[in-house]
C-alpha positions in Angstrom: 0.0 0.0 0.0 2.9 2.4 0.8 4.2 1.8 -2.8 0.8 2.9 -4.3 0.3 5.9 -2.1 2.7 8.1 -4.2 1.2 7.1 -7.6 -2.3 7.6 -6.2 -1.4 11.2 -5.1 0.2 11.9 -8.5 -2.8 10.4 -10.2 -5.2 12.7 -8.3 -3.1 15.7 -9.0 -2.9 14.8 -12.7 -6.7 14.3 -12.9 -7.3 17.7 -11.3 -4.8 19.4 -13.6 -6.2 17.7 -16.7 -9.9 18.6 -16.2 -8.9 22.2 -15.9 -7.2 22.3 -19.3 -8.9 24.5 -21.8 -8.5 22.0 -24.7 -10.2 19.3 -22.6 -13.0 21.5 -21.5 -13.5 22.8 -25.0 -13.6 19.4 -26.7 -15.9 18.0 -24.0 -18.4 20.8 -24.1 -18.5 20.7 -27.9 -19.0 16.9 -28.0 -21.8 17.1 -25.4 -23.5 19.9 -27.5 -23.3 17.8 -30.6 -24.8 14.7 -28.9 -27.5 16.8 -27.3 -28.3 18.6 -30.5 -28.4 15.4 -32.7 -32.0 14.8 -31.7 -33.0 18.3 -32.9 -31.1 18.0 -36.2 -33.3 15.2 -37.3 -36.4 17.4 -37.1 -35.2 19.4 -40.1 -34.3 16.3 -42.3 -36.3 13.7 -44.1 -39.5 15.9 -44.1 -41.2 13.8 -46.7 -40.9 10.6 -44.6 -43.7 9.8 -42.2 -44.5 7.2 -39.5 -42.2 4.4 -38.7 -39.9 5.0 -41.7 -39.3 8.6 -40.4 -38.6 7.3 -36.9 -36.2 4.6 -38.1 -34.2 7.1 -40.2 -34.1 9.6 -37.3 -32.8 7.0 -34.9 -30.1 5.8 -37.3 -29.0 9.4 -37.9 -28.9 10.2 -34.2 -26.9 7.0 -33.5 -24.5 7.7 -36.4 -23.8 11.3 -35.2 -23.4 10.4 -31.6 -21.2 7.3 -32.1 -19.0 9.3 -34.5 -18.8 12.2 -32.0 -17.8 10.0 -29.2 -15.0 8.4 -31.3 -13.6 11.7 -32.7 -13.8 13.9 -29.7 -12.9 11.1 -27.3 -9.8 10.3 -29.4 -8.8 14.0 -29.5 -9.1 14.3 -25.7 -7.2 11.1 -25.2 -4.3 12.1 -27.5 -4.0 15.7 -26.2 -4.2 14.7 -22.5 -1.8 11.8 -23.0 0.7 13.8 -25.0 0.9 16.9 -22.8 1.1 15.8 -19.1 4.7 14.7 -18.9 6.2 17.3 -21.4 4.4 20.2 -19.5 5.9 19.1 -16.2 9.3 18.8 -17.7 9.0 22.3 -19.3 7.8 23.8 -16.0 10.5 22.0 -14.0 7.8 20.4 -11.8 9.1 16.9 -12.5 12.4 17.7 -10.8 10.8 18.7 -7.5 8.5 15.6 -7.6 11.4 13.2 -8.3 13.5 14.7 -5.5 11.0 13.3 -3.0 11.0 9.6 -2.0 9.3 8.7 -5.3 11.0 6.7 -8.1 10.4 7.2 -11.8 8.2 4.2 -12.1 5.8 5.4 -9.4 5.7 8.9 -11.0 4.8 7.5 -14.4 2.3 5.1 -13.0 0.6 8.0 -11.2 0.5 10.2 -14.3 -0.9 7.3 -16.4 -3.6 6.5 -13.8 -4.6 10.2 -13.8 -4.8 10.3 -17.6 -7.0 7.2 -17.6 -9.3 8.7 -15.0 -9.8 11.8 -17.3 -10.5 9.5 -20.3 -13.0 7.5 -18.4 -14.7 10.7 -17.1 -15.0 11.9 -20.7 -16.4 8.6 -22.0 -18.9 8.4 -19.1 -20.2 11.9 -19.7 -20.6 11.5 -23.5 -21.8 7.9 -23.3 -24.2 8.7 -20.5 -25.8 11.6 -22.4 -26.1 9.3 -25.5 -27.6 6.5 -23.4 -30.3 8.9 -22.0 -31.1 10.3 -25.4 -31.6 6.8 -26.9 -33.6 5.6 -23.9 -36.0 8.6 -24.2 -36.4 8.0 -27.9 -36.9 4.3 -27.8 -38.0 3.5 -24.3 -35.6 0.5 -24.2 -32.3 0.6 -22.3 -29.6 0.6 -25.0 -27.3 -2.0 -23.4 -25.4 -2.5 -26.7 -24.2 1.1 -26.2 -22.7 0.2 -22.8 -20.7 -2.6 -24.4 -19.6 -0.2 -27.1 -18.4 2.4 -24.5 -16.4 -0.4 -22.7 -14.6 -1.4 -25.9 -14.1 2.2 -26.9 -12.2 2.8 -23.6 -9.8 -0.1 -24.4 -9.3 1.3 -27.9 -8.4 4.7 -26.3 -6.3 2.9 -23.7 -4.0 1.6 -26.4 -3.7 5.0 -28.1 -3.1 6.6 -24.7 -0.4 4.2 -23.7 1.7 4.7 -26.8 1.1 8.4 -27.0 2.2 8.6 -23.4 5.3 6.6 -24.2 6.2 9.0 -27.0 5.5 12.0 -24.8 8.3 10.8 -22.4 10.8 11.3 -25.3 9.9 15.0 -25.8 9.8 18.2 -23.9 7.0 19.5 -26.1 3.5 18.1 -26.6 3.4 18.8 -30.4 5.3 15.8 -31.7 3.6 13.3 -29.3 0.2 14.7 -30.3 0.9 14.2 -34.0 2.2 10.7 -33.3 -0.8 9.9 -31.3 -3.1 10.9 -34.1 -1.0 8.8 -36.5 -1.3 5.8 -34.2 -5.1 6.1 -34.1 -5.5 6.5 -37.8 -3.1 3.7 -38.8 -4.6 1.5 -36.0 -8.0 1.8 -37.8 -6.5 1.1 -41.2 -4.6 -2.1 -40.3 -7.3 -4.2 -41.8 -6.5 -2.8 -45.2 -2.9 -4.1 -44.9 -4.3 -7.6 -45.6 -5.3 -6.5 -49.1 -1.8 -5.1 -49.7 -0.2 -8.4 -48.5 -2.5 -10.4 -50.8 -1.9 -8.2 -53.9 1.9 -8.3 -53.3 1.9 -12.0 -53.3 0.1 -12.2 -56.7 2.3 -9.9 -58.8 5.7 -11.5 -58.3 7.4 -8.1 -58.6 10.3 -7.6 -56.2 9.2 -4.1 -55.2 5.7 -5.4 -54.5 7.2 -8.2 -52.5 9.1 -5.7 -50.3 6.0 -3.6 -49.9 4.0 -6.7 -49.0 6.7 -7.7 -46.4 6.6 -4.2 -44.8 2.8 -4.4 -44.8 3.0 -7.8 -43.1 5.3 -6.5 -40.4 3.1 -3.5 -39.8 0.0 -5.7 -39.7 1.5 -8.0 -37.0 2.9 -5.2 -34.9 0.4 -2.4 -35.0 -2.8 -2.7 -32.9 -6.0 -3.3 -34.9 -8.3 -0.7 -33.4 -11.1 -1.4 -35.8 -12.0 -4.6 -33.9 -13.2 -2.5 -31.0 -15.8 -0.7 -33.0 -19.5 -1.6 -32.6 -20.8 1.3 -34.7 -22.5 -0.8 -37.4 -24.3 -2.9 -34.8 -25.4 0.1 -32.8 -26.9 1.8 -35.9 -28.6 -1.2 -37.4 -29.3 -3.6 -34.5 -31.9 -3.4 -31.8 -30.6 -1.4 -28.8 -30.6 -4.3 -26.3 -29.0 -6.9 -28.6 -25.7 -8.4 -27.3 -22.5 -7.7 -29.3 -22.3 -10.1 -32.3 -19.2 -11.8 -33.8 -16.8 -10.6 -31.1 -15.3 -12.0 -27.9 -15.3 -9.2 -25.4 -12.9 -10.8 -22.9 -10.4 -11.4 -25.7 -10.6 -7.8 -26.8 -10.1 -6.6 -23.2 -7.0 -8.8 -22.8 -5.8 -7.6 -26.2 -6.2 -3.9 -25.1 -4.5 -4.5 -21.8 -1.5 -6.3 -23.3 -0.8 -3.4 -25.7 -1.4 -0.9 -22.9 1.2 -2.7 -20.7 3.7 -2.7 -23.6 3.1 1.0 -24.1 3.6 1.8 -20.5 6.7 -0.3 -20.1 8.1 1.5 -23.2 7.3 4.8 -21.5 9.2 3.7 -18.4 12.2 2.4 -20.4 12.4 5.8 -22.2 11.9 7.9 -19.1 14.4 5.9 -17.0 17.1 6.7 -19.5 16.4 10.4 -19.4 18.8 12.7 -17.6 16.8 14.6 -15.1 
């Protein structure tokens, strides 16, 4: 317990510092406004449709807007928060006073990472909670499928956060880690397309194509496949209380945790070698 006291205090401080950031507050308010306003947007669309057809289109539009909003703004908050915490404290020289106390670098990073995860969870709970209420009021059925989606979305953000956090430990500025974090998110959602590159490279027989195929194979096996965490299609097209189909949630949770542990250990390895 004594070992965790330091990281807990650092985590609480990080959480308090993070929720006061203007970028976090701005993204969160904007995302909540979009989710809240989605139900009103549908009133000005599809005016020629009536009855059940109108209701079905409205619901699909609301779900599409809200799921996309949670993904985009949640990702932006995750990347900006994960990329800025350590570089800001290094720039402000706060890290030197913290590490001068009986607190080692592993405890410091663990506390920062815990605080970042608390901010990400708060963000998801606020956006997901508002979406949950909006769907429940429209359909009268608890959208339990949305709860599974929020859970998987957190583990998707956890992977992005861990590697962005690791990259932030190499820099004294949040700019490069932010760009790298966005790149990780984008490429992580495109890894499925690397399969097509691998298959096409094996059919041509050209040496350049073979090299590209080999590179694509390495990237496919190394990069996390973030697309497997998405339930967007099911949320839009399936009944709100259906269970998730064609996925094993425990396996995805373990998958996310493994990548997060690798990312955190990479952050510690980098931070341990820094001269502070």
